C-alpha positions as CSV (number, residue, x, y, z in Angstrom):
1,M,27.1,12.5,-7.2
2,A,25.9,12.2,-10.8
3,N,25.4,15.3,-12.9
4,N,21.8,14.5,-14.0
5,A,18.9,12.2,-13.2
6,R,19.8,9.7,-16.0
7,D,23.0,8.9,-14.0
8,L,20.9,8.2,-10.8
9,S,19.6,4.7,-10.5
10,A,16.1,4.2,-11.8
11,F,15.4,2.7,-8.4
12,A,16.6,5.7,-6.4
13,T,14.5,6.3,-3.3
14,L,12.7,9.5,-2.4
15,A,15.4,10.3,0.1
16,E,18.1,9.8,-2.5
17,L,16.3,11.9,-5.1
18,S,15.7,14.6,-2.5
19,A,19.4,14.7,-1.6
20,A,20.4,15.0,-5.2
21,L,18.0,17.9,-5.7
22,E,19.2,19.7,-2.6
23,E,22.8,19.6,-3.7
24,G,21.9,20.6,-7.2
25,S,23.3,17.6,-9.0
26,T,20.0,17.0,-10.8
27,T,16.7,18.7,-11.5
28,S,13.1,17.9,-11.0
29,A,12.5,18.2,-14.7
30,A,15.1,15.6,-15.4
31,I,13.7,13.2,-12.8
32,V,10.1,13.6,-14.0
33,L,11.1,13.3,-17.6
34,R,12.9,10.0,-16.8
35,A,9.9,8.7,-15.0
36,L,7.7,9.5,-18.0
37,D,10.3,7.9,-20.3
38,R,10.4,4.7,-18.2
39,I,6.6,4.5,-18.1
40,E,6.5,4.8,-21.9
41,A,9.2,2.1,-22.3
42,H,8.1,-0.5,-19.8
43,D,4.5,0.0,-19.0
44,P,3.1,-1.5,-22.2
45,A,4.3,-4.9,-20.9
46,L,3.4,-4.2,-17.3
47,N,0.0,-2.5,-17.6
48,S,0.4,-0.6,-14.3
49,F,-0.8,2.8,-15.5
50,V,-4.3,3.9,-16.4
51,M,-3.3,7.4,-17.6
52,T,-0.4,9.8,-17.4
53,F,-0.3,13.6,-17.2
54,P,3.0,14.5,-19.0
55,E,2.3,18.2,-19.7
56,A,1.0,19.0,-16.2
57,A,3.8,16.9,-14.6
58,L,6.6,18.6,-16.6
59,A,5.1,22.0,-15.8
60,A,5.0,21.2,-12.1
61,A,8.6,20.0,-12.3
62,E,9.7,23.2,-13.9
63,A,7.9,25.2,-11.1
64,A,9.7,23.1,-8.5
65,D,13.1,23.8,-10.2
66,Q,12.2,27.5,-10.2
67,R,11.5,27.4,-6.4
68,R,14.9,25.7,-5.8
69,R,16.7,28.3,-7.9
70,Q,15.1,31.0,-5.7
71,G,16.0,29.1,-2.6
72,K,12.4,28.4,-1.7
73,P,11.7,24.7,-2.0
74,K,8.6,23.4,-0.3
75,G,10.5,20.7,1.5
76,R,12.3,17.4,1.0
77,L,9.7,16.0,-1.4
78,D,9.5,19.1,-3.7
79,G,9.8,18.1,-7.4
80,I,9.7,14.3,-7.0
81,P,7.3,12.3,-9.1
82,F,4.7,9.8,-7.8
83,A,1.5,8.0,-9.0
84,A,-1.9,7.5,-7.4
85,K,-4.3,4.6,-7.4
86,D,-7.3,5.2,-9.7
87,L,-9.7,5.4,-6.8
88,L,-8.5,8.9,-6.0
89,D,-10.1,11.8,-7.8
90,V,-8.0,14.2,-9.9
91,E,-9.8,17.3,-11.0
92,A,-10.8,17.3,-14.7
93,Y,-10.0,13.6,-15.2
94,P,-12.3,10.6,-14.7
95,T,-11.9,8.1,-11.9
96,F,-12.6,4.6,-13.4
97,A,-11.8,2.5,-10.3
98,G,-10.8,-0.4,-12.7
99,S,-14.4,-0.6,-14.0
100,K,-16.5,0.1,-17.1
101,A,-19.5,0.6,-14.8
102,L,-18.6,4.2,-13.9
103,A,-19.7,7.0,-16.3
104,G,-16.1,8.3,-16.7
105,K,-17.2,11.9,-15.9
106,P,-14.3,14.2,-15.0
107,A,-13.9,14.7,-11.3
108,T,-14.8,18.2,-10.1
109,A,-12.1,18.3,-7.4
110,T,-8.9,16.6,-6.5
111,A,-8.7,14.2,-3.5
112,S,-7.5,15.8,-0.3
113,V,-4.5,13.5,0.0
114,L,-3.3,14.4,-3.5
115,R,-3.7,18.1,-2.6
116,R,-1.5,17.6,0.4
117,L,1.2,16.0,-1.7
118,A,0.9,18.9,-4.2
119,D,1.3,21.3,-1.3
120,A,4.6,19.4,-0.5
121,G,5.7,19.9,-4.1
122,M,5.3,16.3,-5.3
123,V,4.6,15.8,-9.0
124,L,1.7,13.5,-10.0
125,V,2.7,11.7,-13.2
126,G,-0.3,9.5,-13.5
127,K,-3.0,7.2,-12.1
128,V,-2.4,3.5,-11.7
129,Q,-4.5,0.3,-11.9
130,T,-6.7,-1.2,-9.3
131,V,-8.8,-4.3,-8.9
132,E,-12.3,-3.4,-10.0
133,F,-13.7,-1.2,-7.3
134,A,-10.7,-2.3,-5.2
135,F,-12.6,-5.5,-4.2
136,G,-10.0,-8.2,-4.5
137,S,-6.6,-9.2,-3.1
138,W,-4.9,-11.0,-6.0
139,G,-4.6,-7.8,-8.2
140,T,-6.4,-9.3,-11.2
141,N,-8.7,-7.2,-13.4
142,P,-10.2,-8.8,-16.5
143,V,-11.9,-5.5,-17.3
144,A,-9.0,-3.1,-17.3
145,G,-6.2,-5.6,-17.6
146,T,-4.1,-7.1,-14.8
147,P,-0.8,-5.4,-14.0
148,L,2.0,-8.0,-14.2
149,N,4.4,-8.7,-11.3
150,P,7.8,-7.5,-12.5
151,H,9.7,-10.2,-10.6
152,D,9.0,-12.8,-13.3
153,R,9.2,-11.8,-16.9
154,A,8.7,-15.4,-18.1
155,V,5.5,-16.3,-16.2
156,P,2.7,-13.8,-15.7
157,R,2.2,-13.6,-11.9
158,A,-0.2,-11.9,-9.5
159,P,0.8,-8.4,-8.5
160,G,-1.3,-8.5,-5.4
161,G,-4.3,-6.2,-4.9
162,S,-6.1,-4.2,-4.9
163,S,-3.4,-1.5,-5.2
164,S,-1.9,-3.6,-8.0
165,G,-0.7,-0.8,-10.2
166,S,0.9,1.0,-7.3
167,G,3.0,-2.1,-6.3
168,V,4.1,-2.9,-9.9
169,A,5.0,0.7,-10.8
170,V,7.2,1.2,-7.7
171,A,8.8,-2.3,-7.9
172,A,9.7,-1.8,-11.6
173,G,11.3,1.6,-11.0
174,L,8.7,3.6,-12.9
175,V,8.0,5.9,-10.0
176,P,9.7,6.1,-6.6
177,M,6.3,6.1,-4.7
178,A,2.7,5.5,-5.4
179,L,-0.4,5.9,-3.2
180,G,-2.6,3.0,-2.5
181,T,-5.7,2.3,-0.4
182,D,-6.1,-0.5,2.1
183,T,-9.5,-1.9,3.1
184,T,-8.4,-5.4,4.2
185,G,-4.8,-5.6,2.9
186,S,-4.8,-3.7,-0.4
187,V,-1.6,-1.8,0.3
188,R,0.2,-4.7,2.0
189,N,-0.7,-7.4,-0.4
190,P,0.9,-5.8,-3.5
191,S,3.8,-4.7,-1.3
192,A,4.5,-8.3,-0.3
193,M,3.9,-9.7,-3.8
194,C,6.1,-7.1,-5.5
195,G,8.7,-6.7,-2.8
196,V,8.2,-3.1,-1.8
197,V,7.4,-1.2,1.5
198,G,3.7,-0.6,2.1
199,L,2.1,1.3,5.0
200,K,-1.5,0.6,6.1
201,T,-2.2,3.8,8.0
202,T,-4.6,4.0,11.0
203,A,-8.1,5.0,9.7
204,G,-8.5,8.7,10.5
205,L,-4.9,9.6,10.1
206,V,-5.0,10.4,6.4
207,G,-8.0,12.1,4.9
208,R,-10.2,10.2,2.4
209,D,-12.1,13.1,0.8
210,G,-12.1,12.3,-2.9
211,L,-11.6,8.6,-2.5
212,L,-14.2,6.2,-4.0
213,P,-15.3,4.2,-1.0
214,L,-15.4,0.4,-0.7
215,A,-16.0,0.0,3.1
216,T,-15.7,3.2,5.0
217,T,-15.2,1.3,8.3
218,F,-11.9,0.0,7.0
219,D,-10.8,2.2,4.1
220,S,-7.4,3.9,4.6
221,V,-4.8,5.6,2.3
222,G,-1.1,4.9,2.5
223,P,2.1,4.9,0.5
224,L,4.0,2.1,-1.4
225,A,7.7,2.9,-1.7
226,R,11.1,1.3,-1.8
227,S,12.3,2.2,1.7
228,V,10.9,2.6,5.1
229,E,12.3,6.2,5.3
230,D,10.4,7.0,2.1
231,A,7.1,5.8,3.6
232,A,7.7,8.0,6.7
233,L,8.5,11.0,4.5
234,V,5.2,10.6,2.7
235,L,3.2,10.0,5.8
236,A,4.6,13.2,7.3
237,A,3.2,15.0,4.3
238,I,-0.3,13.4,4.1
239,E,-1.3,13.0,7.7
240,G,-3.7,15.6,9.2
241,E,-7.2,16.8,9.5
242,D,-9.3,16.7,6.3
243,A,-12.4,18.9,6.2
244,G,-14.1,16.3,4.0
245,D,-13.4,13.3,6.3
246,P,-14.8,13.6,9.8
247,A,-12.8,10.5,10.9
248,T,-9.7,12.9,10.9
249,Y,-11.3,15.5,13.2
250,G,-9.2,16.1,16.3
251,V,-6.6,13.6,15.5
252,M,-3.2,14.8,16.8
253,P,-0.1,14.8,14.5
254,I,2.1,11.7,14.9
255,R,5.4,13.1,13.4
256,P,6.5,9.8,11.8
257,L,10.1,11.0,11.1
258,E,10.9,11.6,14.8
259,G,12.6,8.6,16.4
260,L,12.7,6.7,13.1
261,D,16.3,5.5,13.8
262,R,16.1,4.7,17.5
263,G,16.1,0.9,16.9
264,V,14.3,-1.9,18.7
265,A,16.6,-2.7,21.6
266,G,14.4,-3.6,24.6
267,M,11.2,-4.0,22.6
268,R,9.0,-7.1,22.9
269,F,7.4,-8.6,19.8
270,R,4.5,-11.1,19.8
271,V,4.2,-13.7,17.0
272,P,1.5,-16.2,16.2
273,G,1.7,-19.8,17.4
274,P,2.6,-22.7,15.2
275,A,-1.0,-23.6,14.4
276,D,-1.7,-20.0,13.3
277,L,1.2,-20.2,10.9
278,A,0.3,-23.6,9.5
279,V,-0.9,-22.2,6.2
280,V,2.4,-20.4,5.6
281,S,4.5,-21.9,2.9
282,P,7.9,-23.3,4.0
283,G,10.0,-20.7,2.1
284,V,8.0,-17.7,3.4
285,L,8.1,-19.1,6.9
286,E,11.9,-19.4,6.7
287,R,12.2,-15.8,5.7
288,F,9.9,-14.8,8.5
289,R,12.0,-16.7,11.1
290,A,15.1,-15.1,9.7
291,A,13.6,-11.6,10.3
292,L,12.8,-12.6,13.8
293,A,16.3,-13.7,14.4
294,D,17.6,-10.3,13.1
295,F,15.3,-8.5,15.6
296,E,16.6,-10.6,18.4
297,A,20.2,-9.7,17.3
298,L,19.2,-6.1,17.6
299,G,18.1,-6.5,21.2
300,A,14.4,-7.2,20.8
301,S,12.7,-10.2,22.5
302,I,10.3,-12.5,20.6
303,E,7.3,-14.2,22.3
304,E,5.4,-16.9,20.5
305,L,1.7,-17.0,21.6
306,P,-1.3,-18.5,19.9
307,M,-3.7,-15.9,18.6
308,P,-7.0,-15.6,20.5
309,E,-8.8,-17.1,17.5
310,P,-7.6,-18.7,14.2
311,P,-6.7,-16.1,11.6
312,E,-9.5,-17.5,9.4
313,A,-12.1,-16.3,11.9
314,Y,-11.0,-12.7,11.6
315,M,-10.8,-13.1,7.8
316,V,-14.4,-14.1,7.5
317,H,-15.6,-11.5,9.9
318,A,-13.8,-8.6,8.2
319,G,-15.0,-10.0,4.8
320,D,-18.7,-9.9,5.9
321,I,-18.4,-6.2,7.1
322,M,-16.6,-5.3,3.9
323,G,-19.3,-7.1,1.8
324,A,-22.2,-5.3,3.5
325,E,-20.6,-1.9,3.2
326,A,-19.5,-2.6,-0.4
327,W,-23.2,-3.4,-1.3
328,H,-24.2,-0.1,0.2
329,H,-21.7,1.9,-1.9
330,L,-21.6,-0.2,-5.1
331,G,-24.8,-2.2,-5.2
332,R,-26.3,-0.1,-7.9
333,Y,-23.6,-1.1,-10.4
334,V,-24.2,-4.9,-10.0
335,E,-28.0,-5.3,-9.5
336,A,-28.9,-5.6,-13.2
337,P,-28.3,-9.0,-14.8
338,D,-26.5,-7.4,-17.7
339,S,-24.0,-5.5,-15.4
340,V,-20.7,-4.9,-17.0
341,V,-18.9,-5.6,-13.7
342,A,-16.6,-8.6,-13.8
343,P,-18.4,-11.8,-12.5
344,A,-16.1,-12.4,-9.6
345,I,-16.4,-8.8,-8.3
346,R,-20.2,-8.7,-9.0
347,A,-20.6,-11.9,-6.9
348,R,-18.7,-10.4,-4.0
349,I,-20.8,-7.2,-4.0
350,L,-24.1,-9.1,-4.4
351,K,-23.2,-11.3,-1.4
352,G,-23.3,-8.2,0.8
353,R,-26.9,-7.8,-0.1
354,E,-27.6,-10.8,2.1
355,I,-26.5,-9.0,5.2
356,D,-29.4,-7.0,6.6
357,G,-29.3,-4.3,9.2
358,A,-29.7,-6.6,12.2
359,R,-26.9,-8.9,11.0
360,Y,-24.7,-5.9,10.3
361,Q,-25.1,-4.7,13.8
362,E,-24.3,-8.1,15.1
363,L,-21.0,-8.0,13.1
364,I,-20.2,-4.5,14.5
365,G,-20.9,-5.7,18.0
366,K,-18.8,-8.8,17.6
367,R,-16.0,-6.7,16.2
368,R,-15.9,-4.8,19.5
369,V,-15.7,-8.0,21.4
370,R,-12.8,-9.3,19.3
371,Q,-11.0,-5.9,19.5
372,V,-11.0,-6.1,23.3
373,A,-9.8,-9.7,23.2
374,F,-7.0,-8.9,20.8
375,M,-5.8,-5.8,22.8
376,R,-5.5,-8.1,25.8
377,Y,-3.5,-10.5,23.6
378,M,-1.2,-7.6,22.8
379,E,-0.6,-6.6,26.4
380,G,3.1,-6.4,27.2
381,A,4.0,-6.4,23.5
382,D,5.1,-3.4,21.4
383,A,4.1,-5.0,18.1
384,F,2.6,-8.2,16.5
385,L,4.7,-9.7,13.7
386,T,3.4,-12.1,11.0
387,P,4.3,-12.9,7.4
388,T,2.3,-10.4,5.3
389,S,1.2,-13.2,3.0
390,P,1.4,-16.9,3.5
391,I,2.6,-17.4,-0.1
392,T,4.6,-15.7,-2.9
393,A,3.0,-14.5,-6.1
394,P,1.3,-17.3,-7.9
395,P,1.0,-17.6,-11.7
396,L,-2.2,-15.8,-12.9
397,A,-3.3,-19.1,-14.6
398,E,-3.4,-20.8,-11.2
399,I,-5.5,-18.2,-9.3
400,D,-8.8,-19.2,-7.8
401,E,-10.8,-16.0,-7.4
402,T,-13.1,-17.7,-4.8
403,K,-10.2,-18.0,-2.3
404,T,-8.5,-15.2,-0.4
405,P,-5.3,-16.6,1.2
406,L,-3.6,-13.2,0.9
407,G,-5.9,-11.9,3.6
408,T,-4.9,-14.5,6.2
409,F,-3.0,-12.0,8.3
410,T,-3.9,-8.7,6.7
411,R,-7.6,-8.6,7.3
412,L,-7.1,-8.8,11.0
413,V,-5.5,-5.4,11.1
414,N,-8.4,-3.5,9.6
415,L,-10.9,-5.5,11.7
416,M,-9.0,-4.4,14.9
417,D,-8.5,-0.8,13.7
418,M,-4.7,-1.1,13.9
419,A,-1.9,0.1,11.7
420,A,0.6,-2.1,9.9
421,L,3.8,-1.9,7.8
422,S,4.8,-4.5,5.2
423,V,8.5,-4.7,4.4
424,P,10.3,-7.1,2.1
425,A,11.5,-10.1,4.0
426,G,13.6,-11.7,1.3
427,L,13.2,-13.7,-1.9
428,V,11.8,-17.2,-2.0
429,D,12.8,-18.9,-5.2
430,G,13.3,-15.5,-6.8
431,L,10.0,-14.1,-5.6
432,P,9.4,-11.5,-2.9
433,S,8.0,-12.3,0.6
434,G,6.8,-9.8,3.2
435,L,7.0,-9.2,6.9
436,Q,4.0,-7.5,8.5
437,I,4.6,-5.3,11.5
438,V,1.3,-4.6,13.3
439,V,0.9,-1.9,16.0
440,R,-1.9,-0.3,17.9
441,R,-4.0,2.5,16.3
442,F,-2.1,5.7,15.7
443,Q,1.2,4.1,16.5
444,D,2.1,4.1,12.9
445,P,5.6,5.7,13.7
446,L,6.4,2.7,15.8
447,A,5.8,0.3,12.9
448,L,8.0,2.5,10.8
449,R,10.7,2.5,13.4
450,I,10.7,-1.3,13.7
451,G,10.8,-1.7,9.9
452,R,13.6,0.8,9.7
453,A,15.7,-1.2,12.2
454,L,15.5,-4.2,10.0
455,E,16.3,-2.1,7.0
456,V,19.5,-0.8,8.7
457,K,20.4,-4.3,10.0
458,R,20.3,-5.6,6.4
459,G,22.6,-2.9,4.9
460,G,20.2,0.0,4.5
461,S,17.8,-1.5,2.0
462,L,15.3,-4.4,2.0
463,F,14.3,-3.9,-1.7
464,D,15.4,-6.5,-4.3
465,R,15.4,-5.0,-7.8
466,P,13.6,-7.1,-10.4
467,E,15.7,-8.0,-13.4
468,G,15.2,-6.4,-16.8
469,Y,14.2,-2.8,-15.8
470,A,17.5,-1.0,-15.7
471,E,17.0,1.0,-18.9
472,P,16.2,3.6,-20.0
């Protein structure tokens, strides 16, 4: 093992960093300093960070090292750096949410999920970019600047959104993990576009106190990381009751690390029919089929069955609920004709104004009907597998903000109140593709177990490093 963090790979996982800290071959101060150095060196070109906290981060790292010297570490994550999406409050710092519309007042308290990670000893090095108000799937932000997908240094490409900065920062090796939020795909989209692991947690599993809401029916918090094990480690630290989020009351612990390596032998996976997959590009579909073949080789069975309704129907339905709730939370920022909110985001929020109380109740009632139908579709299956996105990251110059193809298979999950894990499925012409593993609500550990099986089958890692980010 190396003697210091600068000899560890810049793309070391949380588990690898934890092992190095435990055996004393590196220090938290060295790991955190390297993360800050890499942010300074690479982020001017990537634009993934909104702000950094170098003094506080280094002080926290020194405290973690002191605990280890005393033989009292807080756990496996103690002293390891991470970043948080700029929808989560950090006391004494403003939450901009990718917008100029907010006043920029310092937050009076830190979000509960960040407090949990601090209790585990993790070191917050900064906050990362988001689509304005998290209302978009491409990852673009003309107001705060769009983070650039690190997998193409020649052509500016979409990072995926809305947790765009989280996906870019993890993929480029600036931090080993970043928190994101997922309302209709906002953890999974950047995970697929940037080639990292992203977990859409079951709503109610992770507290949302201190999170700027977009659509509280769907909003969830989850990690983006470079391995499935890392996602499980983070979930184990952040799950649990949150006094500021009643959705978490009475939810039992799910212990995501237990059984992580039990494999998939004997499991049954359902996949969409050919018509449901018609929108998927040939390269992405090929990588999806290859993942299915790997699962079969591991002892799982694959059953192809047309979805109860076309994926587009679920997309529209989820989008209408999200729009109505976004209008409730954010309408005051876009009502005025001279609003500083970007036109595309403003138009999405204003559209929600058209959905009155009666129509909203119709949407909620229809959601229940569709949930019942989809649970019947899932009968006899352990999980539902799809491509995360039907396409790879397009050039920014070719994006049509009025279209939402990245939500083809992700929006369904939030509408159905399920959990899902996106894992890298392999490169297509040098760009990442993603596999989405969908499970019933509160079965998040099962999604992680399935993703972990594929990770082990493919040599222990699904992550492909983007070129050009090895140094410093």
